[in-house]
C-alpha positions in Angstrom: 0.1 -0.3 0.0 2.6 2.5 1.1 4.1 1.4 -2.4 1.3 2.2 -4.2 1.3 5.4 -2.4 4.5 6.6 -3.3 4.5 5.5 -6.7 1.4 7.3 -7.7 2.7 10.4 -5.8 4.8 11.9 -8.8 2.1 10.7 -11.2 -0.6 12.7 -9.7 1.9 15.6 -9.4 2.8 15.4 -13.2 -1.3 15.1 -14.0 -2.2 18.7 -11.9 0.8 19.8 -13.6 0.0 19.0 -16.9 -3.7 20.5 -16.2 -2.7 23.5 -14.6 -1.0 23.6 -18.0 -4.0 22.6 -20.2 -5.6 25.8 -18.5 -2.8 27.9 -18.7 -2.4 27.2 -22.4 -6.6 28.2 -22.7 -5.7 31.6 -21.3 -3.2 32.2 -23.7 -5.2 31.2 -26.4 -7.0 34.4 -25.4 -4.5 36.3 -24.8 -2.7 35.8 -28.1 -5.8 35.7 -30.5 -7.6 38.4 -28.8 -5.0 41.1 -27.6 -2.1 40.5 -29.8 -4.2 40.6 -32.8 -6.2 43.5 -31.7 -2.9 45.5 -30.4 -0.9 44.4 -33.6 -3.8 45.9 -35.9 -4.1 49.1 -33.9 -0.4 49.7 -34.2 -0.5 49.3 -37.9 -3.3 51.9 -38.1 -1.8 54.2 -35.3 1.4 54.3 -38.0 -0.6 54.7 -40.9 -2.0 57.9 -39.5 1.1 59.1 -38.6 1.3 60.8 -42.5 -2.2 62.5 -41.3 -1.0 64.1 -38.3 -3.1 61.3 -35.9 -1.2 59.1 -35.0 1.2 61.2 -33.0 -1.9 61.1 -30.9 -2.7 57.6 -31.2 1.0 56.1 -31.5 1.8 56.6 -27.8 -1.3 55.2 -26.5 -1.5 52.2 -28.7 2.3 51.6 -27.8 1.7 52.0 -23.9 -0.8 49.6 -24.5 1.9 46.9 -26.4 4.3 47.3 -23.5 1.8 46.3 -21.3 0.6 43.6 -22.7 4.3 42.7 -22.9 5.1 42.7 -19.8 2.3 41.1 -18.9 3.6 38.5 -21.1 7.2 38.6 -19.8 5.4 38.0 -15.6 3.8 35.0 -16.9 6.7 33.5 -18.2 8.5 33.8 -14.9 5.6 32.9 -12.3 3.9 29.9 -14.9 7.4 28.8 -16.7 10.3 30.0 -15.2 11.2 31.9 -18.1 13.2 35.2 -17.7 12.7 37.7 -20.2 14.1 41.3 -19.1 12.5 44.2 -20.6 14.5 46.1 -23.1 12.9 49.7 -23.6 15.0 52.5 -23.4 13.8 55.7 -20.9 11.1 58.5 -22.6 12.1 61.9 -22.2 9.9 63.8 -19.8 7.4 65.4 -21.2 8.8 69.0 -20.5 6.4 70.4 -23.2 2.5 69.7 -23.2 0.7 69.7 -26.0 1.1 68.4 -29.8 4.7 69.0 -29.3 5.2 66.8 -26.3 2.9 63.9 -28.1 5.3 64.1 -31.1 8.6 63.8 -29.1 7.3 60.7 -27.3 6.4 59.2 -30.6 9.9 60.3 -32.1 11.5 58.4 -28.9 9.2 55.5 -29.4 10.4 55.0 -33.0 13.9 55.2 -32.3 13.6 52.1 -29.6 14.1 49.2 -31.4 12.3 47.3 -28.8 9.1 49.1 -30.6 9.9 47.7 -33.5 10.5 44.2 -32.1 7.2 44.1 -29.9 5.5 44.7 -33.4 7.3 41.8 -35.0 6.2 39.9 -31.6 2.5 40.5 -32.0 1.5 38.7 -35.1 3.9 36.0 -34.4 2.4 35.4 -30.7 -1.0 36.0 -32.3 -0.2 33.0 -34.7 2.8 30.4 -32.9 1.6 31.5 -29.9 -1.8 30.7 -30.1 -0.8 27.1 -31.9 1.1 26.2 -28.9 -1.3 27.2 -25.8 -4.2 25.9 -28.2 -2.9 22.7 -28.5 -2.6 21.0 -25.1 -6.9 22.1 -24.7 -7.3 20.8 -28.2 -6.1 17.5 -27.5 -8.3 17.5 -23.8 -11.3 18.1 -25.7 -10.3 15.5 -28.4 -9.7 13.0 -25.7 -12.9 13.6 -24.0 -14.9 13.4 -27.3 -13.4 9.6 -27.8 -14.5 8.9 -23.9 -17.9 10.3 -25.0 -18.1 8.5 -27.8 -17.6 5.0 -26.2 -20.0 6.4 -23.5 -22.6 6.0 -26.5 -22.4 9.5 -28.1 -22.1 7.3 -31.1 -25.4 7.0 -31.8 -26.2 10.7 -32.8 -23.3 10.0 -35.7 -23.7 8.7 -38.9 -22.0 5.9 -40.4 -18.9 7.9 -41.9 -17.9 9.7 -39.0 -14.6 8.7 -37.6 -12.5 9.4 -34.7 -8.7 9.7 -35.6 -8.1 7.1 -37.5 -11.5 4.9 -35.4 -14.5 4.6 -38.3 -17.6 4.7 -35.4 -20.2 2.3 -37.1 -21.5 1.0 -33.8 -20.6 -0.1 -30.3 -17.7 -1.9 -30.9 -15.7 0.3 -32.9 -17.1 3.2 -30.7 -15.5 1.1 -27.4 -11.9 1.6 -29.4 -12.1 5.1 -28.7 -12.3 5.0 -25.1 -8.4 3.9 -24.9 -7.7 6.1 -27.5 -9.3 8.8 -25.7 -7.4 8.4 -22.7 -4.2 8.0 -24.7 -4.8 11.8 -26.0 -5.9 13.0 -22.5 -2.3 11.6 -21.2 -0.6 13.1 -24.0 -2.2 16.4 -22.9 -1.0 15.9 -19.9 2.5 14.8 -20.6 2.7 17.7 -23.5 1.0 20.8 -21.6 4.0 21.7 -19.5 6.8 21.9 -22.3 4.5 23.3 -25.0 3.6 26.3 -22.8 7.6 26.7 -21.9 7.9 26.4 -25.8 5.2 29.4 -26.0 7.4 31.7 -23.6 10.6 30.5 -25.3 9.0 32.2 -28.4 8.1 35.1 -26.3 11.6 35.8 -25.2 13.2 35.3 -28.2 11.4 38.1 -29.6 10.9 40.2 -26.4 14.7 39.8 -24.6 16.8 42.4 -25.6 19.1 41.5 -28.7 23.4 41.4 -27.8 23.5 44.7 -29.2 21.2 46.2 -26.9 22.8 44.5 -24.4 26.1 45.9 -25.2 24.7 49.3 -25.0 23.5 48.8 -21.6 26.6 47.7 -20.5 28.7 50.3 -22.3 26.5 52.8 -20.3 26.9 51.1 -17.4 30.4 50.9 -17.2 30.6 55.0 -18.4 28.3 55.7 -15.2 30.3 53.3 -13.0 33.6 54.6 -14.4 32.3 58.5 -13.4 31.6 57.2 -9.9 34.9 55.4 -9.5 36.6 58.8 -10.4 34.5 60.7 -8.3 34.6 58.3 -5.2 38.9 58.6 -5.4 39.1 61.9 -5.9 36.7 62.2 -2.7 39.2 60.0 -0.4 42.1 62.1 -1.7 40.2 65.0 -0.6 39.6 63.1 2.6 43.2 61.9 3.0 44.2 65.3 2.5 42.2 66.9 4.6 42.9 64.5 7.6 46.4 65.1 7.0 46.3 68.6 7.0 44.2 69.0 10.1 46.0 65.9 11.9 49.4 64.8 11.8 50.7 67.7 9.9 49.7 70.3 12.0 51.0 68.0 15.1 54.1 67.5 13.1 54.5 70.9 12.6 53.7 71.8 16.4 56.2 69.2 17.2 59.0 71.2 14.8 57.9 74.8 16.2 58.8 73.3 20.0 61.7 71.7 18.8 63.2 75.1 17.6 62.2 76.8 21.0 64.2 74.1 23.1 67.3 74.5 20.6 67.0 78.0 22.1 66.2 77.7 25.7 67.8 74.5 26.1 71.5 76.5 27.7 69.0 79.5 29.7 66.1 77.7 30.6 66.9 73.7 30.9 63.4 73.0 33.1 61.5 74.5 30.0 63.1 72.9 27.6 62.5 69.7 29.2 58.9 70.7 29.4 58.1 71.3 25.7 60.5 68.2 24.8 58.1 66.1 26.4 55.2 67.8 24.7 57.1 67.3 21.6 57.3 63.4 22.3 53.7 63.7 23.3 52.9 65.5 19.5 54.8 63.0 17.5 52.7 60.1 19.6 49.5 61.9 18.8 50.6 62.3 15.1 51.6 58.6 14.6 48.0 57.3 16.6 46.6 60.0 14.0 48.4 58.1 11.1 47.6 54.6 12.4 44.3 55.5 12.1 44.4 57.1 8.6 46.0 53.9 7.0 43.3 51.8 8.8 41.4 54.2 6.8 42.8 53.4 3.6 43.5 49.8 4.6 42.8 48.1 7.7 45.8 46.1 9.0 43.7 43.1 9.7 42.6 43.2 6.3 45.8 43.0 4.8 46.9 40.4 6.5 44.4 38.5 7.6 41.9 38.2 5.2 37.9 39.2 4.9 37.2 36.7 7.1 38.8 37.5 10.2 38.1 41.4 9.4 34.4 40.7 8.9 34.8 39.1 13.0 36.7 42.0 13.7 34.1 44.0 12.5 31.3 42.0 14.1 33.0 42.3 17.5 33.4 46.3 17.2 29.6 46.5 16.6 27.7 48.0 19.5 25.2 45.2 19.4 24.9 41.3 19.1 26.3 40.1 15.8 26.2 36.2 15.3 28.4 35.4 12.3 28.6 32.6 9.8 31.6 33.4 7.8 32.6 30.8 5.2 35.5 31.9 2.7 37.5 29.5 0.3 40.7 31.8 0.6 41.9 35.2 -0.3 39.9 37.3 -2.7 41.4 40.5 -4.6 42.5 43.5 -2.7 40.3 45.6 -4.2 37.2 43.3 -3.6 38.1 42.5 0.2 38.5 46.7 0.5 35.1 47.0 -0.7 32.7 44.2 0.6 34.7 45.0 3.8 34.0 49.0 3.9 30.8 47.8 2.9 29.9 45.5 5.7 31.0 48.1 7.9 29.1 50.8 6.6 25.7 48.2 6.8 27.1 47.0 10.4 27.2 50.9 11.7 23.6 51.6 10.5 22.1 48.6 12.1 23.7 49.4 15.1 22.9 53.6 15.1 19.5 53.6 13.1 17.5 50.2 13.7 17.1 49.8 17.2 17.9 46.0 16.5 18.4 43.8 19.7 20.5 41.5 17.5 22.2 41.1 14.0 22.6 38.4 11.7 25.8 38.2 9.7 26.8 35.6 6.6 29.3 36.3 4.1 30.0 33.3 1.8 31.5 32.8 -1.8 29.9 30.9 -4.3 33.1 29.1 -6.5 30.2 27.8 -9.1 28.5 31.6 -9.4 31.8 33.4 -8.9 29.8 35.9 -6.2 30.6 37.0 -2.9 27.5 37.3 -1.1 27.1 39.2 2.1 23.8 39.6 3.9 23.3 41.4 7.2 20.0 40.9 8.8 18.5 42.5 11.9 15.6 42.4 14.1 15.0 46.0 14.3 12.6 48.3 13.4 12.6 48.5 9.5 11.4 51.0 6.9 14.5 51.7 5.4 14.8 53.6 2.3 18.0 53.3 0.4 17.3 56.3 -1.6 16.5 58.2 1.4 19.9 58.9 2.8 23.5 59.2 1.3 25.1 56.2 3.4 23.4 53.2 1.2 24.3 55.4 -2.1 27.8 55.9 -1.3 27.6 51.9 -1.0 26.0 51.3 -4.3 28.6 53.8 -5.9 31.5 52.0 -4.1 30.2 48.5 -5.6 29.6 49.7 -9.0 32.8 49.5 -10.2 33.3 45.6 -9.6 29.2 44.8 -11.2 28.6 44.5 -7.1 24.9 44.8 -6.4 22.9 46.2 -3.1 19.9 45.3 -2.1 17.4 46.4 0.4 14.5 44.6 2.3 13.2 46.2 4.9 9.7 46.7 5.5 7.8 48.4 8.3 8.5 47.3 11.4 11.4 44.6 10.4 13.2 42.6 9.9 16.0 44.5 7.8 17.6 42.5 5.4 20.9 44.1 3.1 22.5 41.7 1.0 25.7 42.8 -1.1 26.4 40.4 -4.2 30.3 40.6 -5.5 31.6 38.8 -8.6 35.0 37.7 -8.0 37.3 34.6 -7.8 39.5 33.2 -5.1 42.8 35.5 -5.7 44.7 32.7 -3.1 43.2 29.4 -2.1 43.4 29.1 2.0 46.1 28.2 3.4 47.9 28.7 0.4 
């Protein structure tokens, strides 16, 4: 009995998945033949009316509906078949001008976007090929049910020339043969529906996803932005170092030099005063050395340089004002630049959690996935939540710091908490542990 239950489980799951795919295919039939075909006709008419001037009013409206329809299909592809279809649309210009000039500007931007023309190509393809891939599973189910109905007695209302597939239905004997054939078609529909549903969305991805040229253009734009961010960050860091040197160690060294000059003048006339000045100079030198060490630590902390990111993250966790539970597992040393970026990002996130979240506990996870070539850092706290990355400069600064590495900063912080900050940096292991 247990074996029957265990064996029946996968069969029931497949049958359920097939039935769901059949229903979804039927829904896609309505979207493809109905909505896609109607939007294609409206798109062609709006483009034709450009010659009369009316198209400048109709095209933005029609294309907005087309993009909404395409984005809906992208969402269904992800939810129903796990097929990811990125949106390739260029940002439209802000409508600074009203009336017809603004409509002309918007229409021109739409027509210059290659994604508009790919959508226009996708609409008739979806109305034909997409309709067929969506229709085939429901059609198999309907035809299979017809075979079962014929065997159950529906054959009586047919004439002698009626054929069910390759079976001529002439009486109860031949009608009985329709039942196994119908059940076979139902089983075929259950098995074929999920692959056909996925094939439908793969066809959509072939036409709706960004082209290689579009991806390269986005990549170039991303590199341009991150280059400017890297230059700005480097300039800001140099200004910070210069300011710290000028206001701290440099001022103390200058004061120490002046004290030593005074000592030279007083060493014979007022030895007691000279000893006091020497003591002050020694104290100033110690303070200058402390400030220089702090400055070096701010550029690249010694614990990071000597022991790597794993131990440096543990040290940060120990210095945080709230208790931090750590789960850190790294296969070795990463690149110096990557470790520095990850260290300072982690320090900023932990500082924010301790100062602003009101959290009683923080959880830190640091792992490297060799298969994905990705360093992942996750910081979770049980604070009040409601963090808005766009509201402050700290997280925006982290995003700029991570940009040159193609790093990603993601924040999930619903009101009431918890807050989860995730940092991902593509990188490889530079030196294995113990190497």
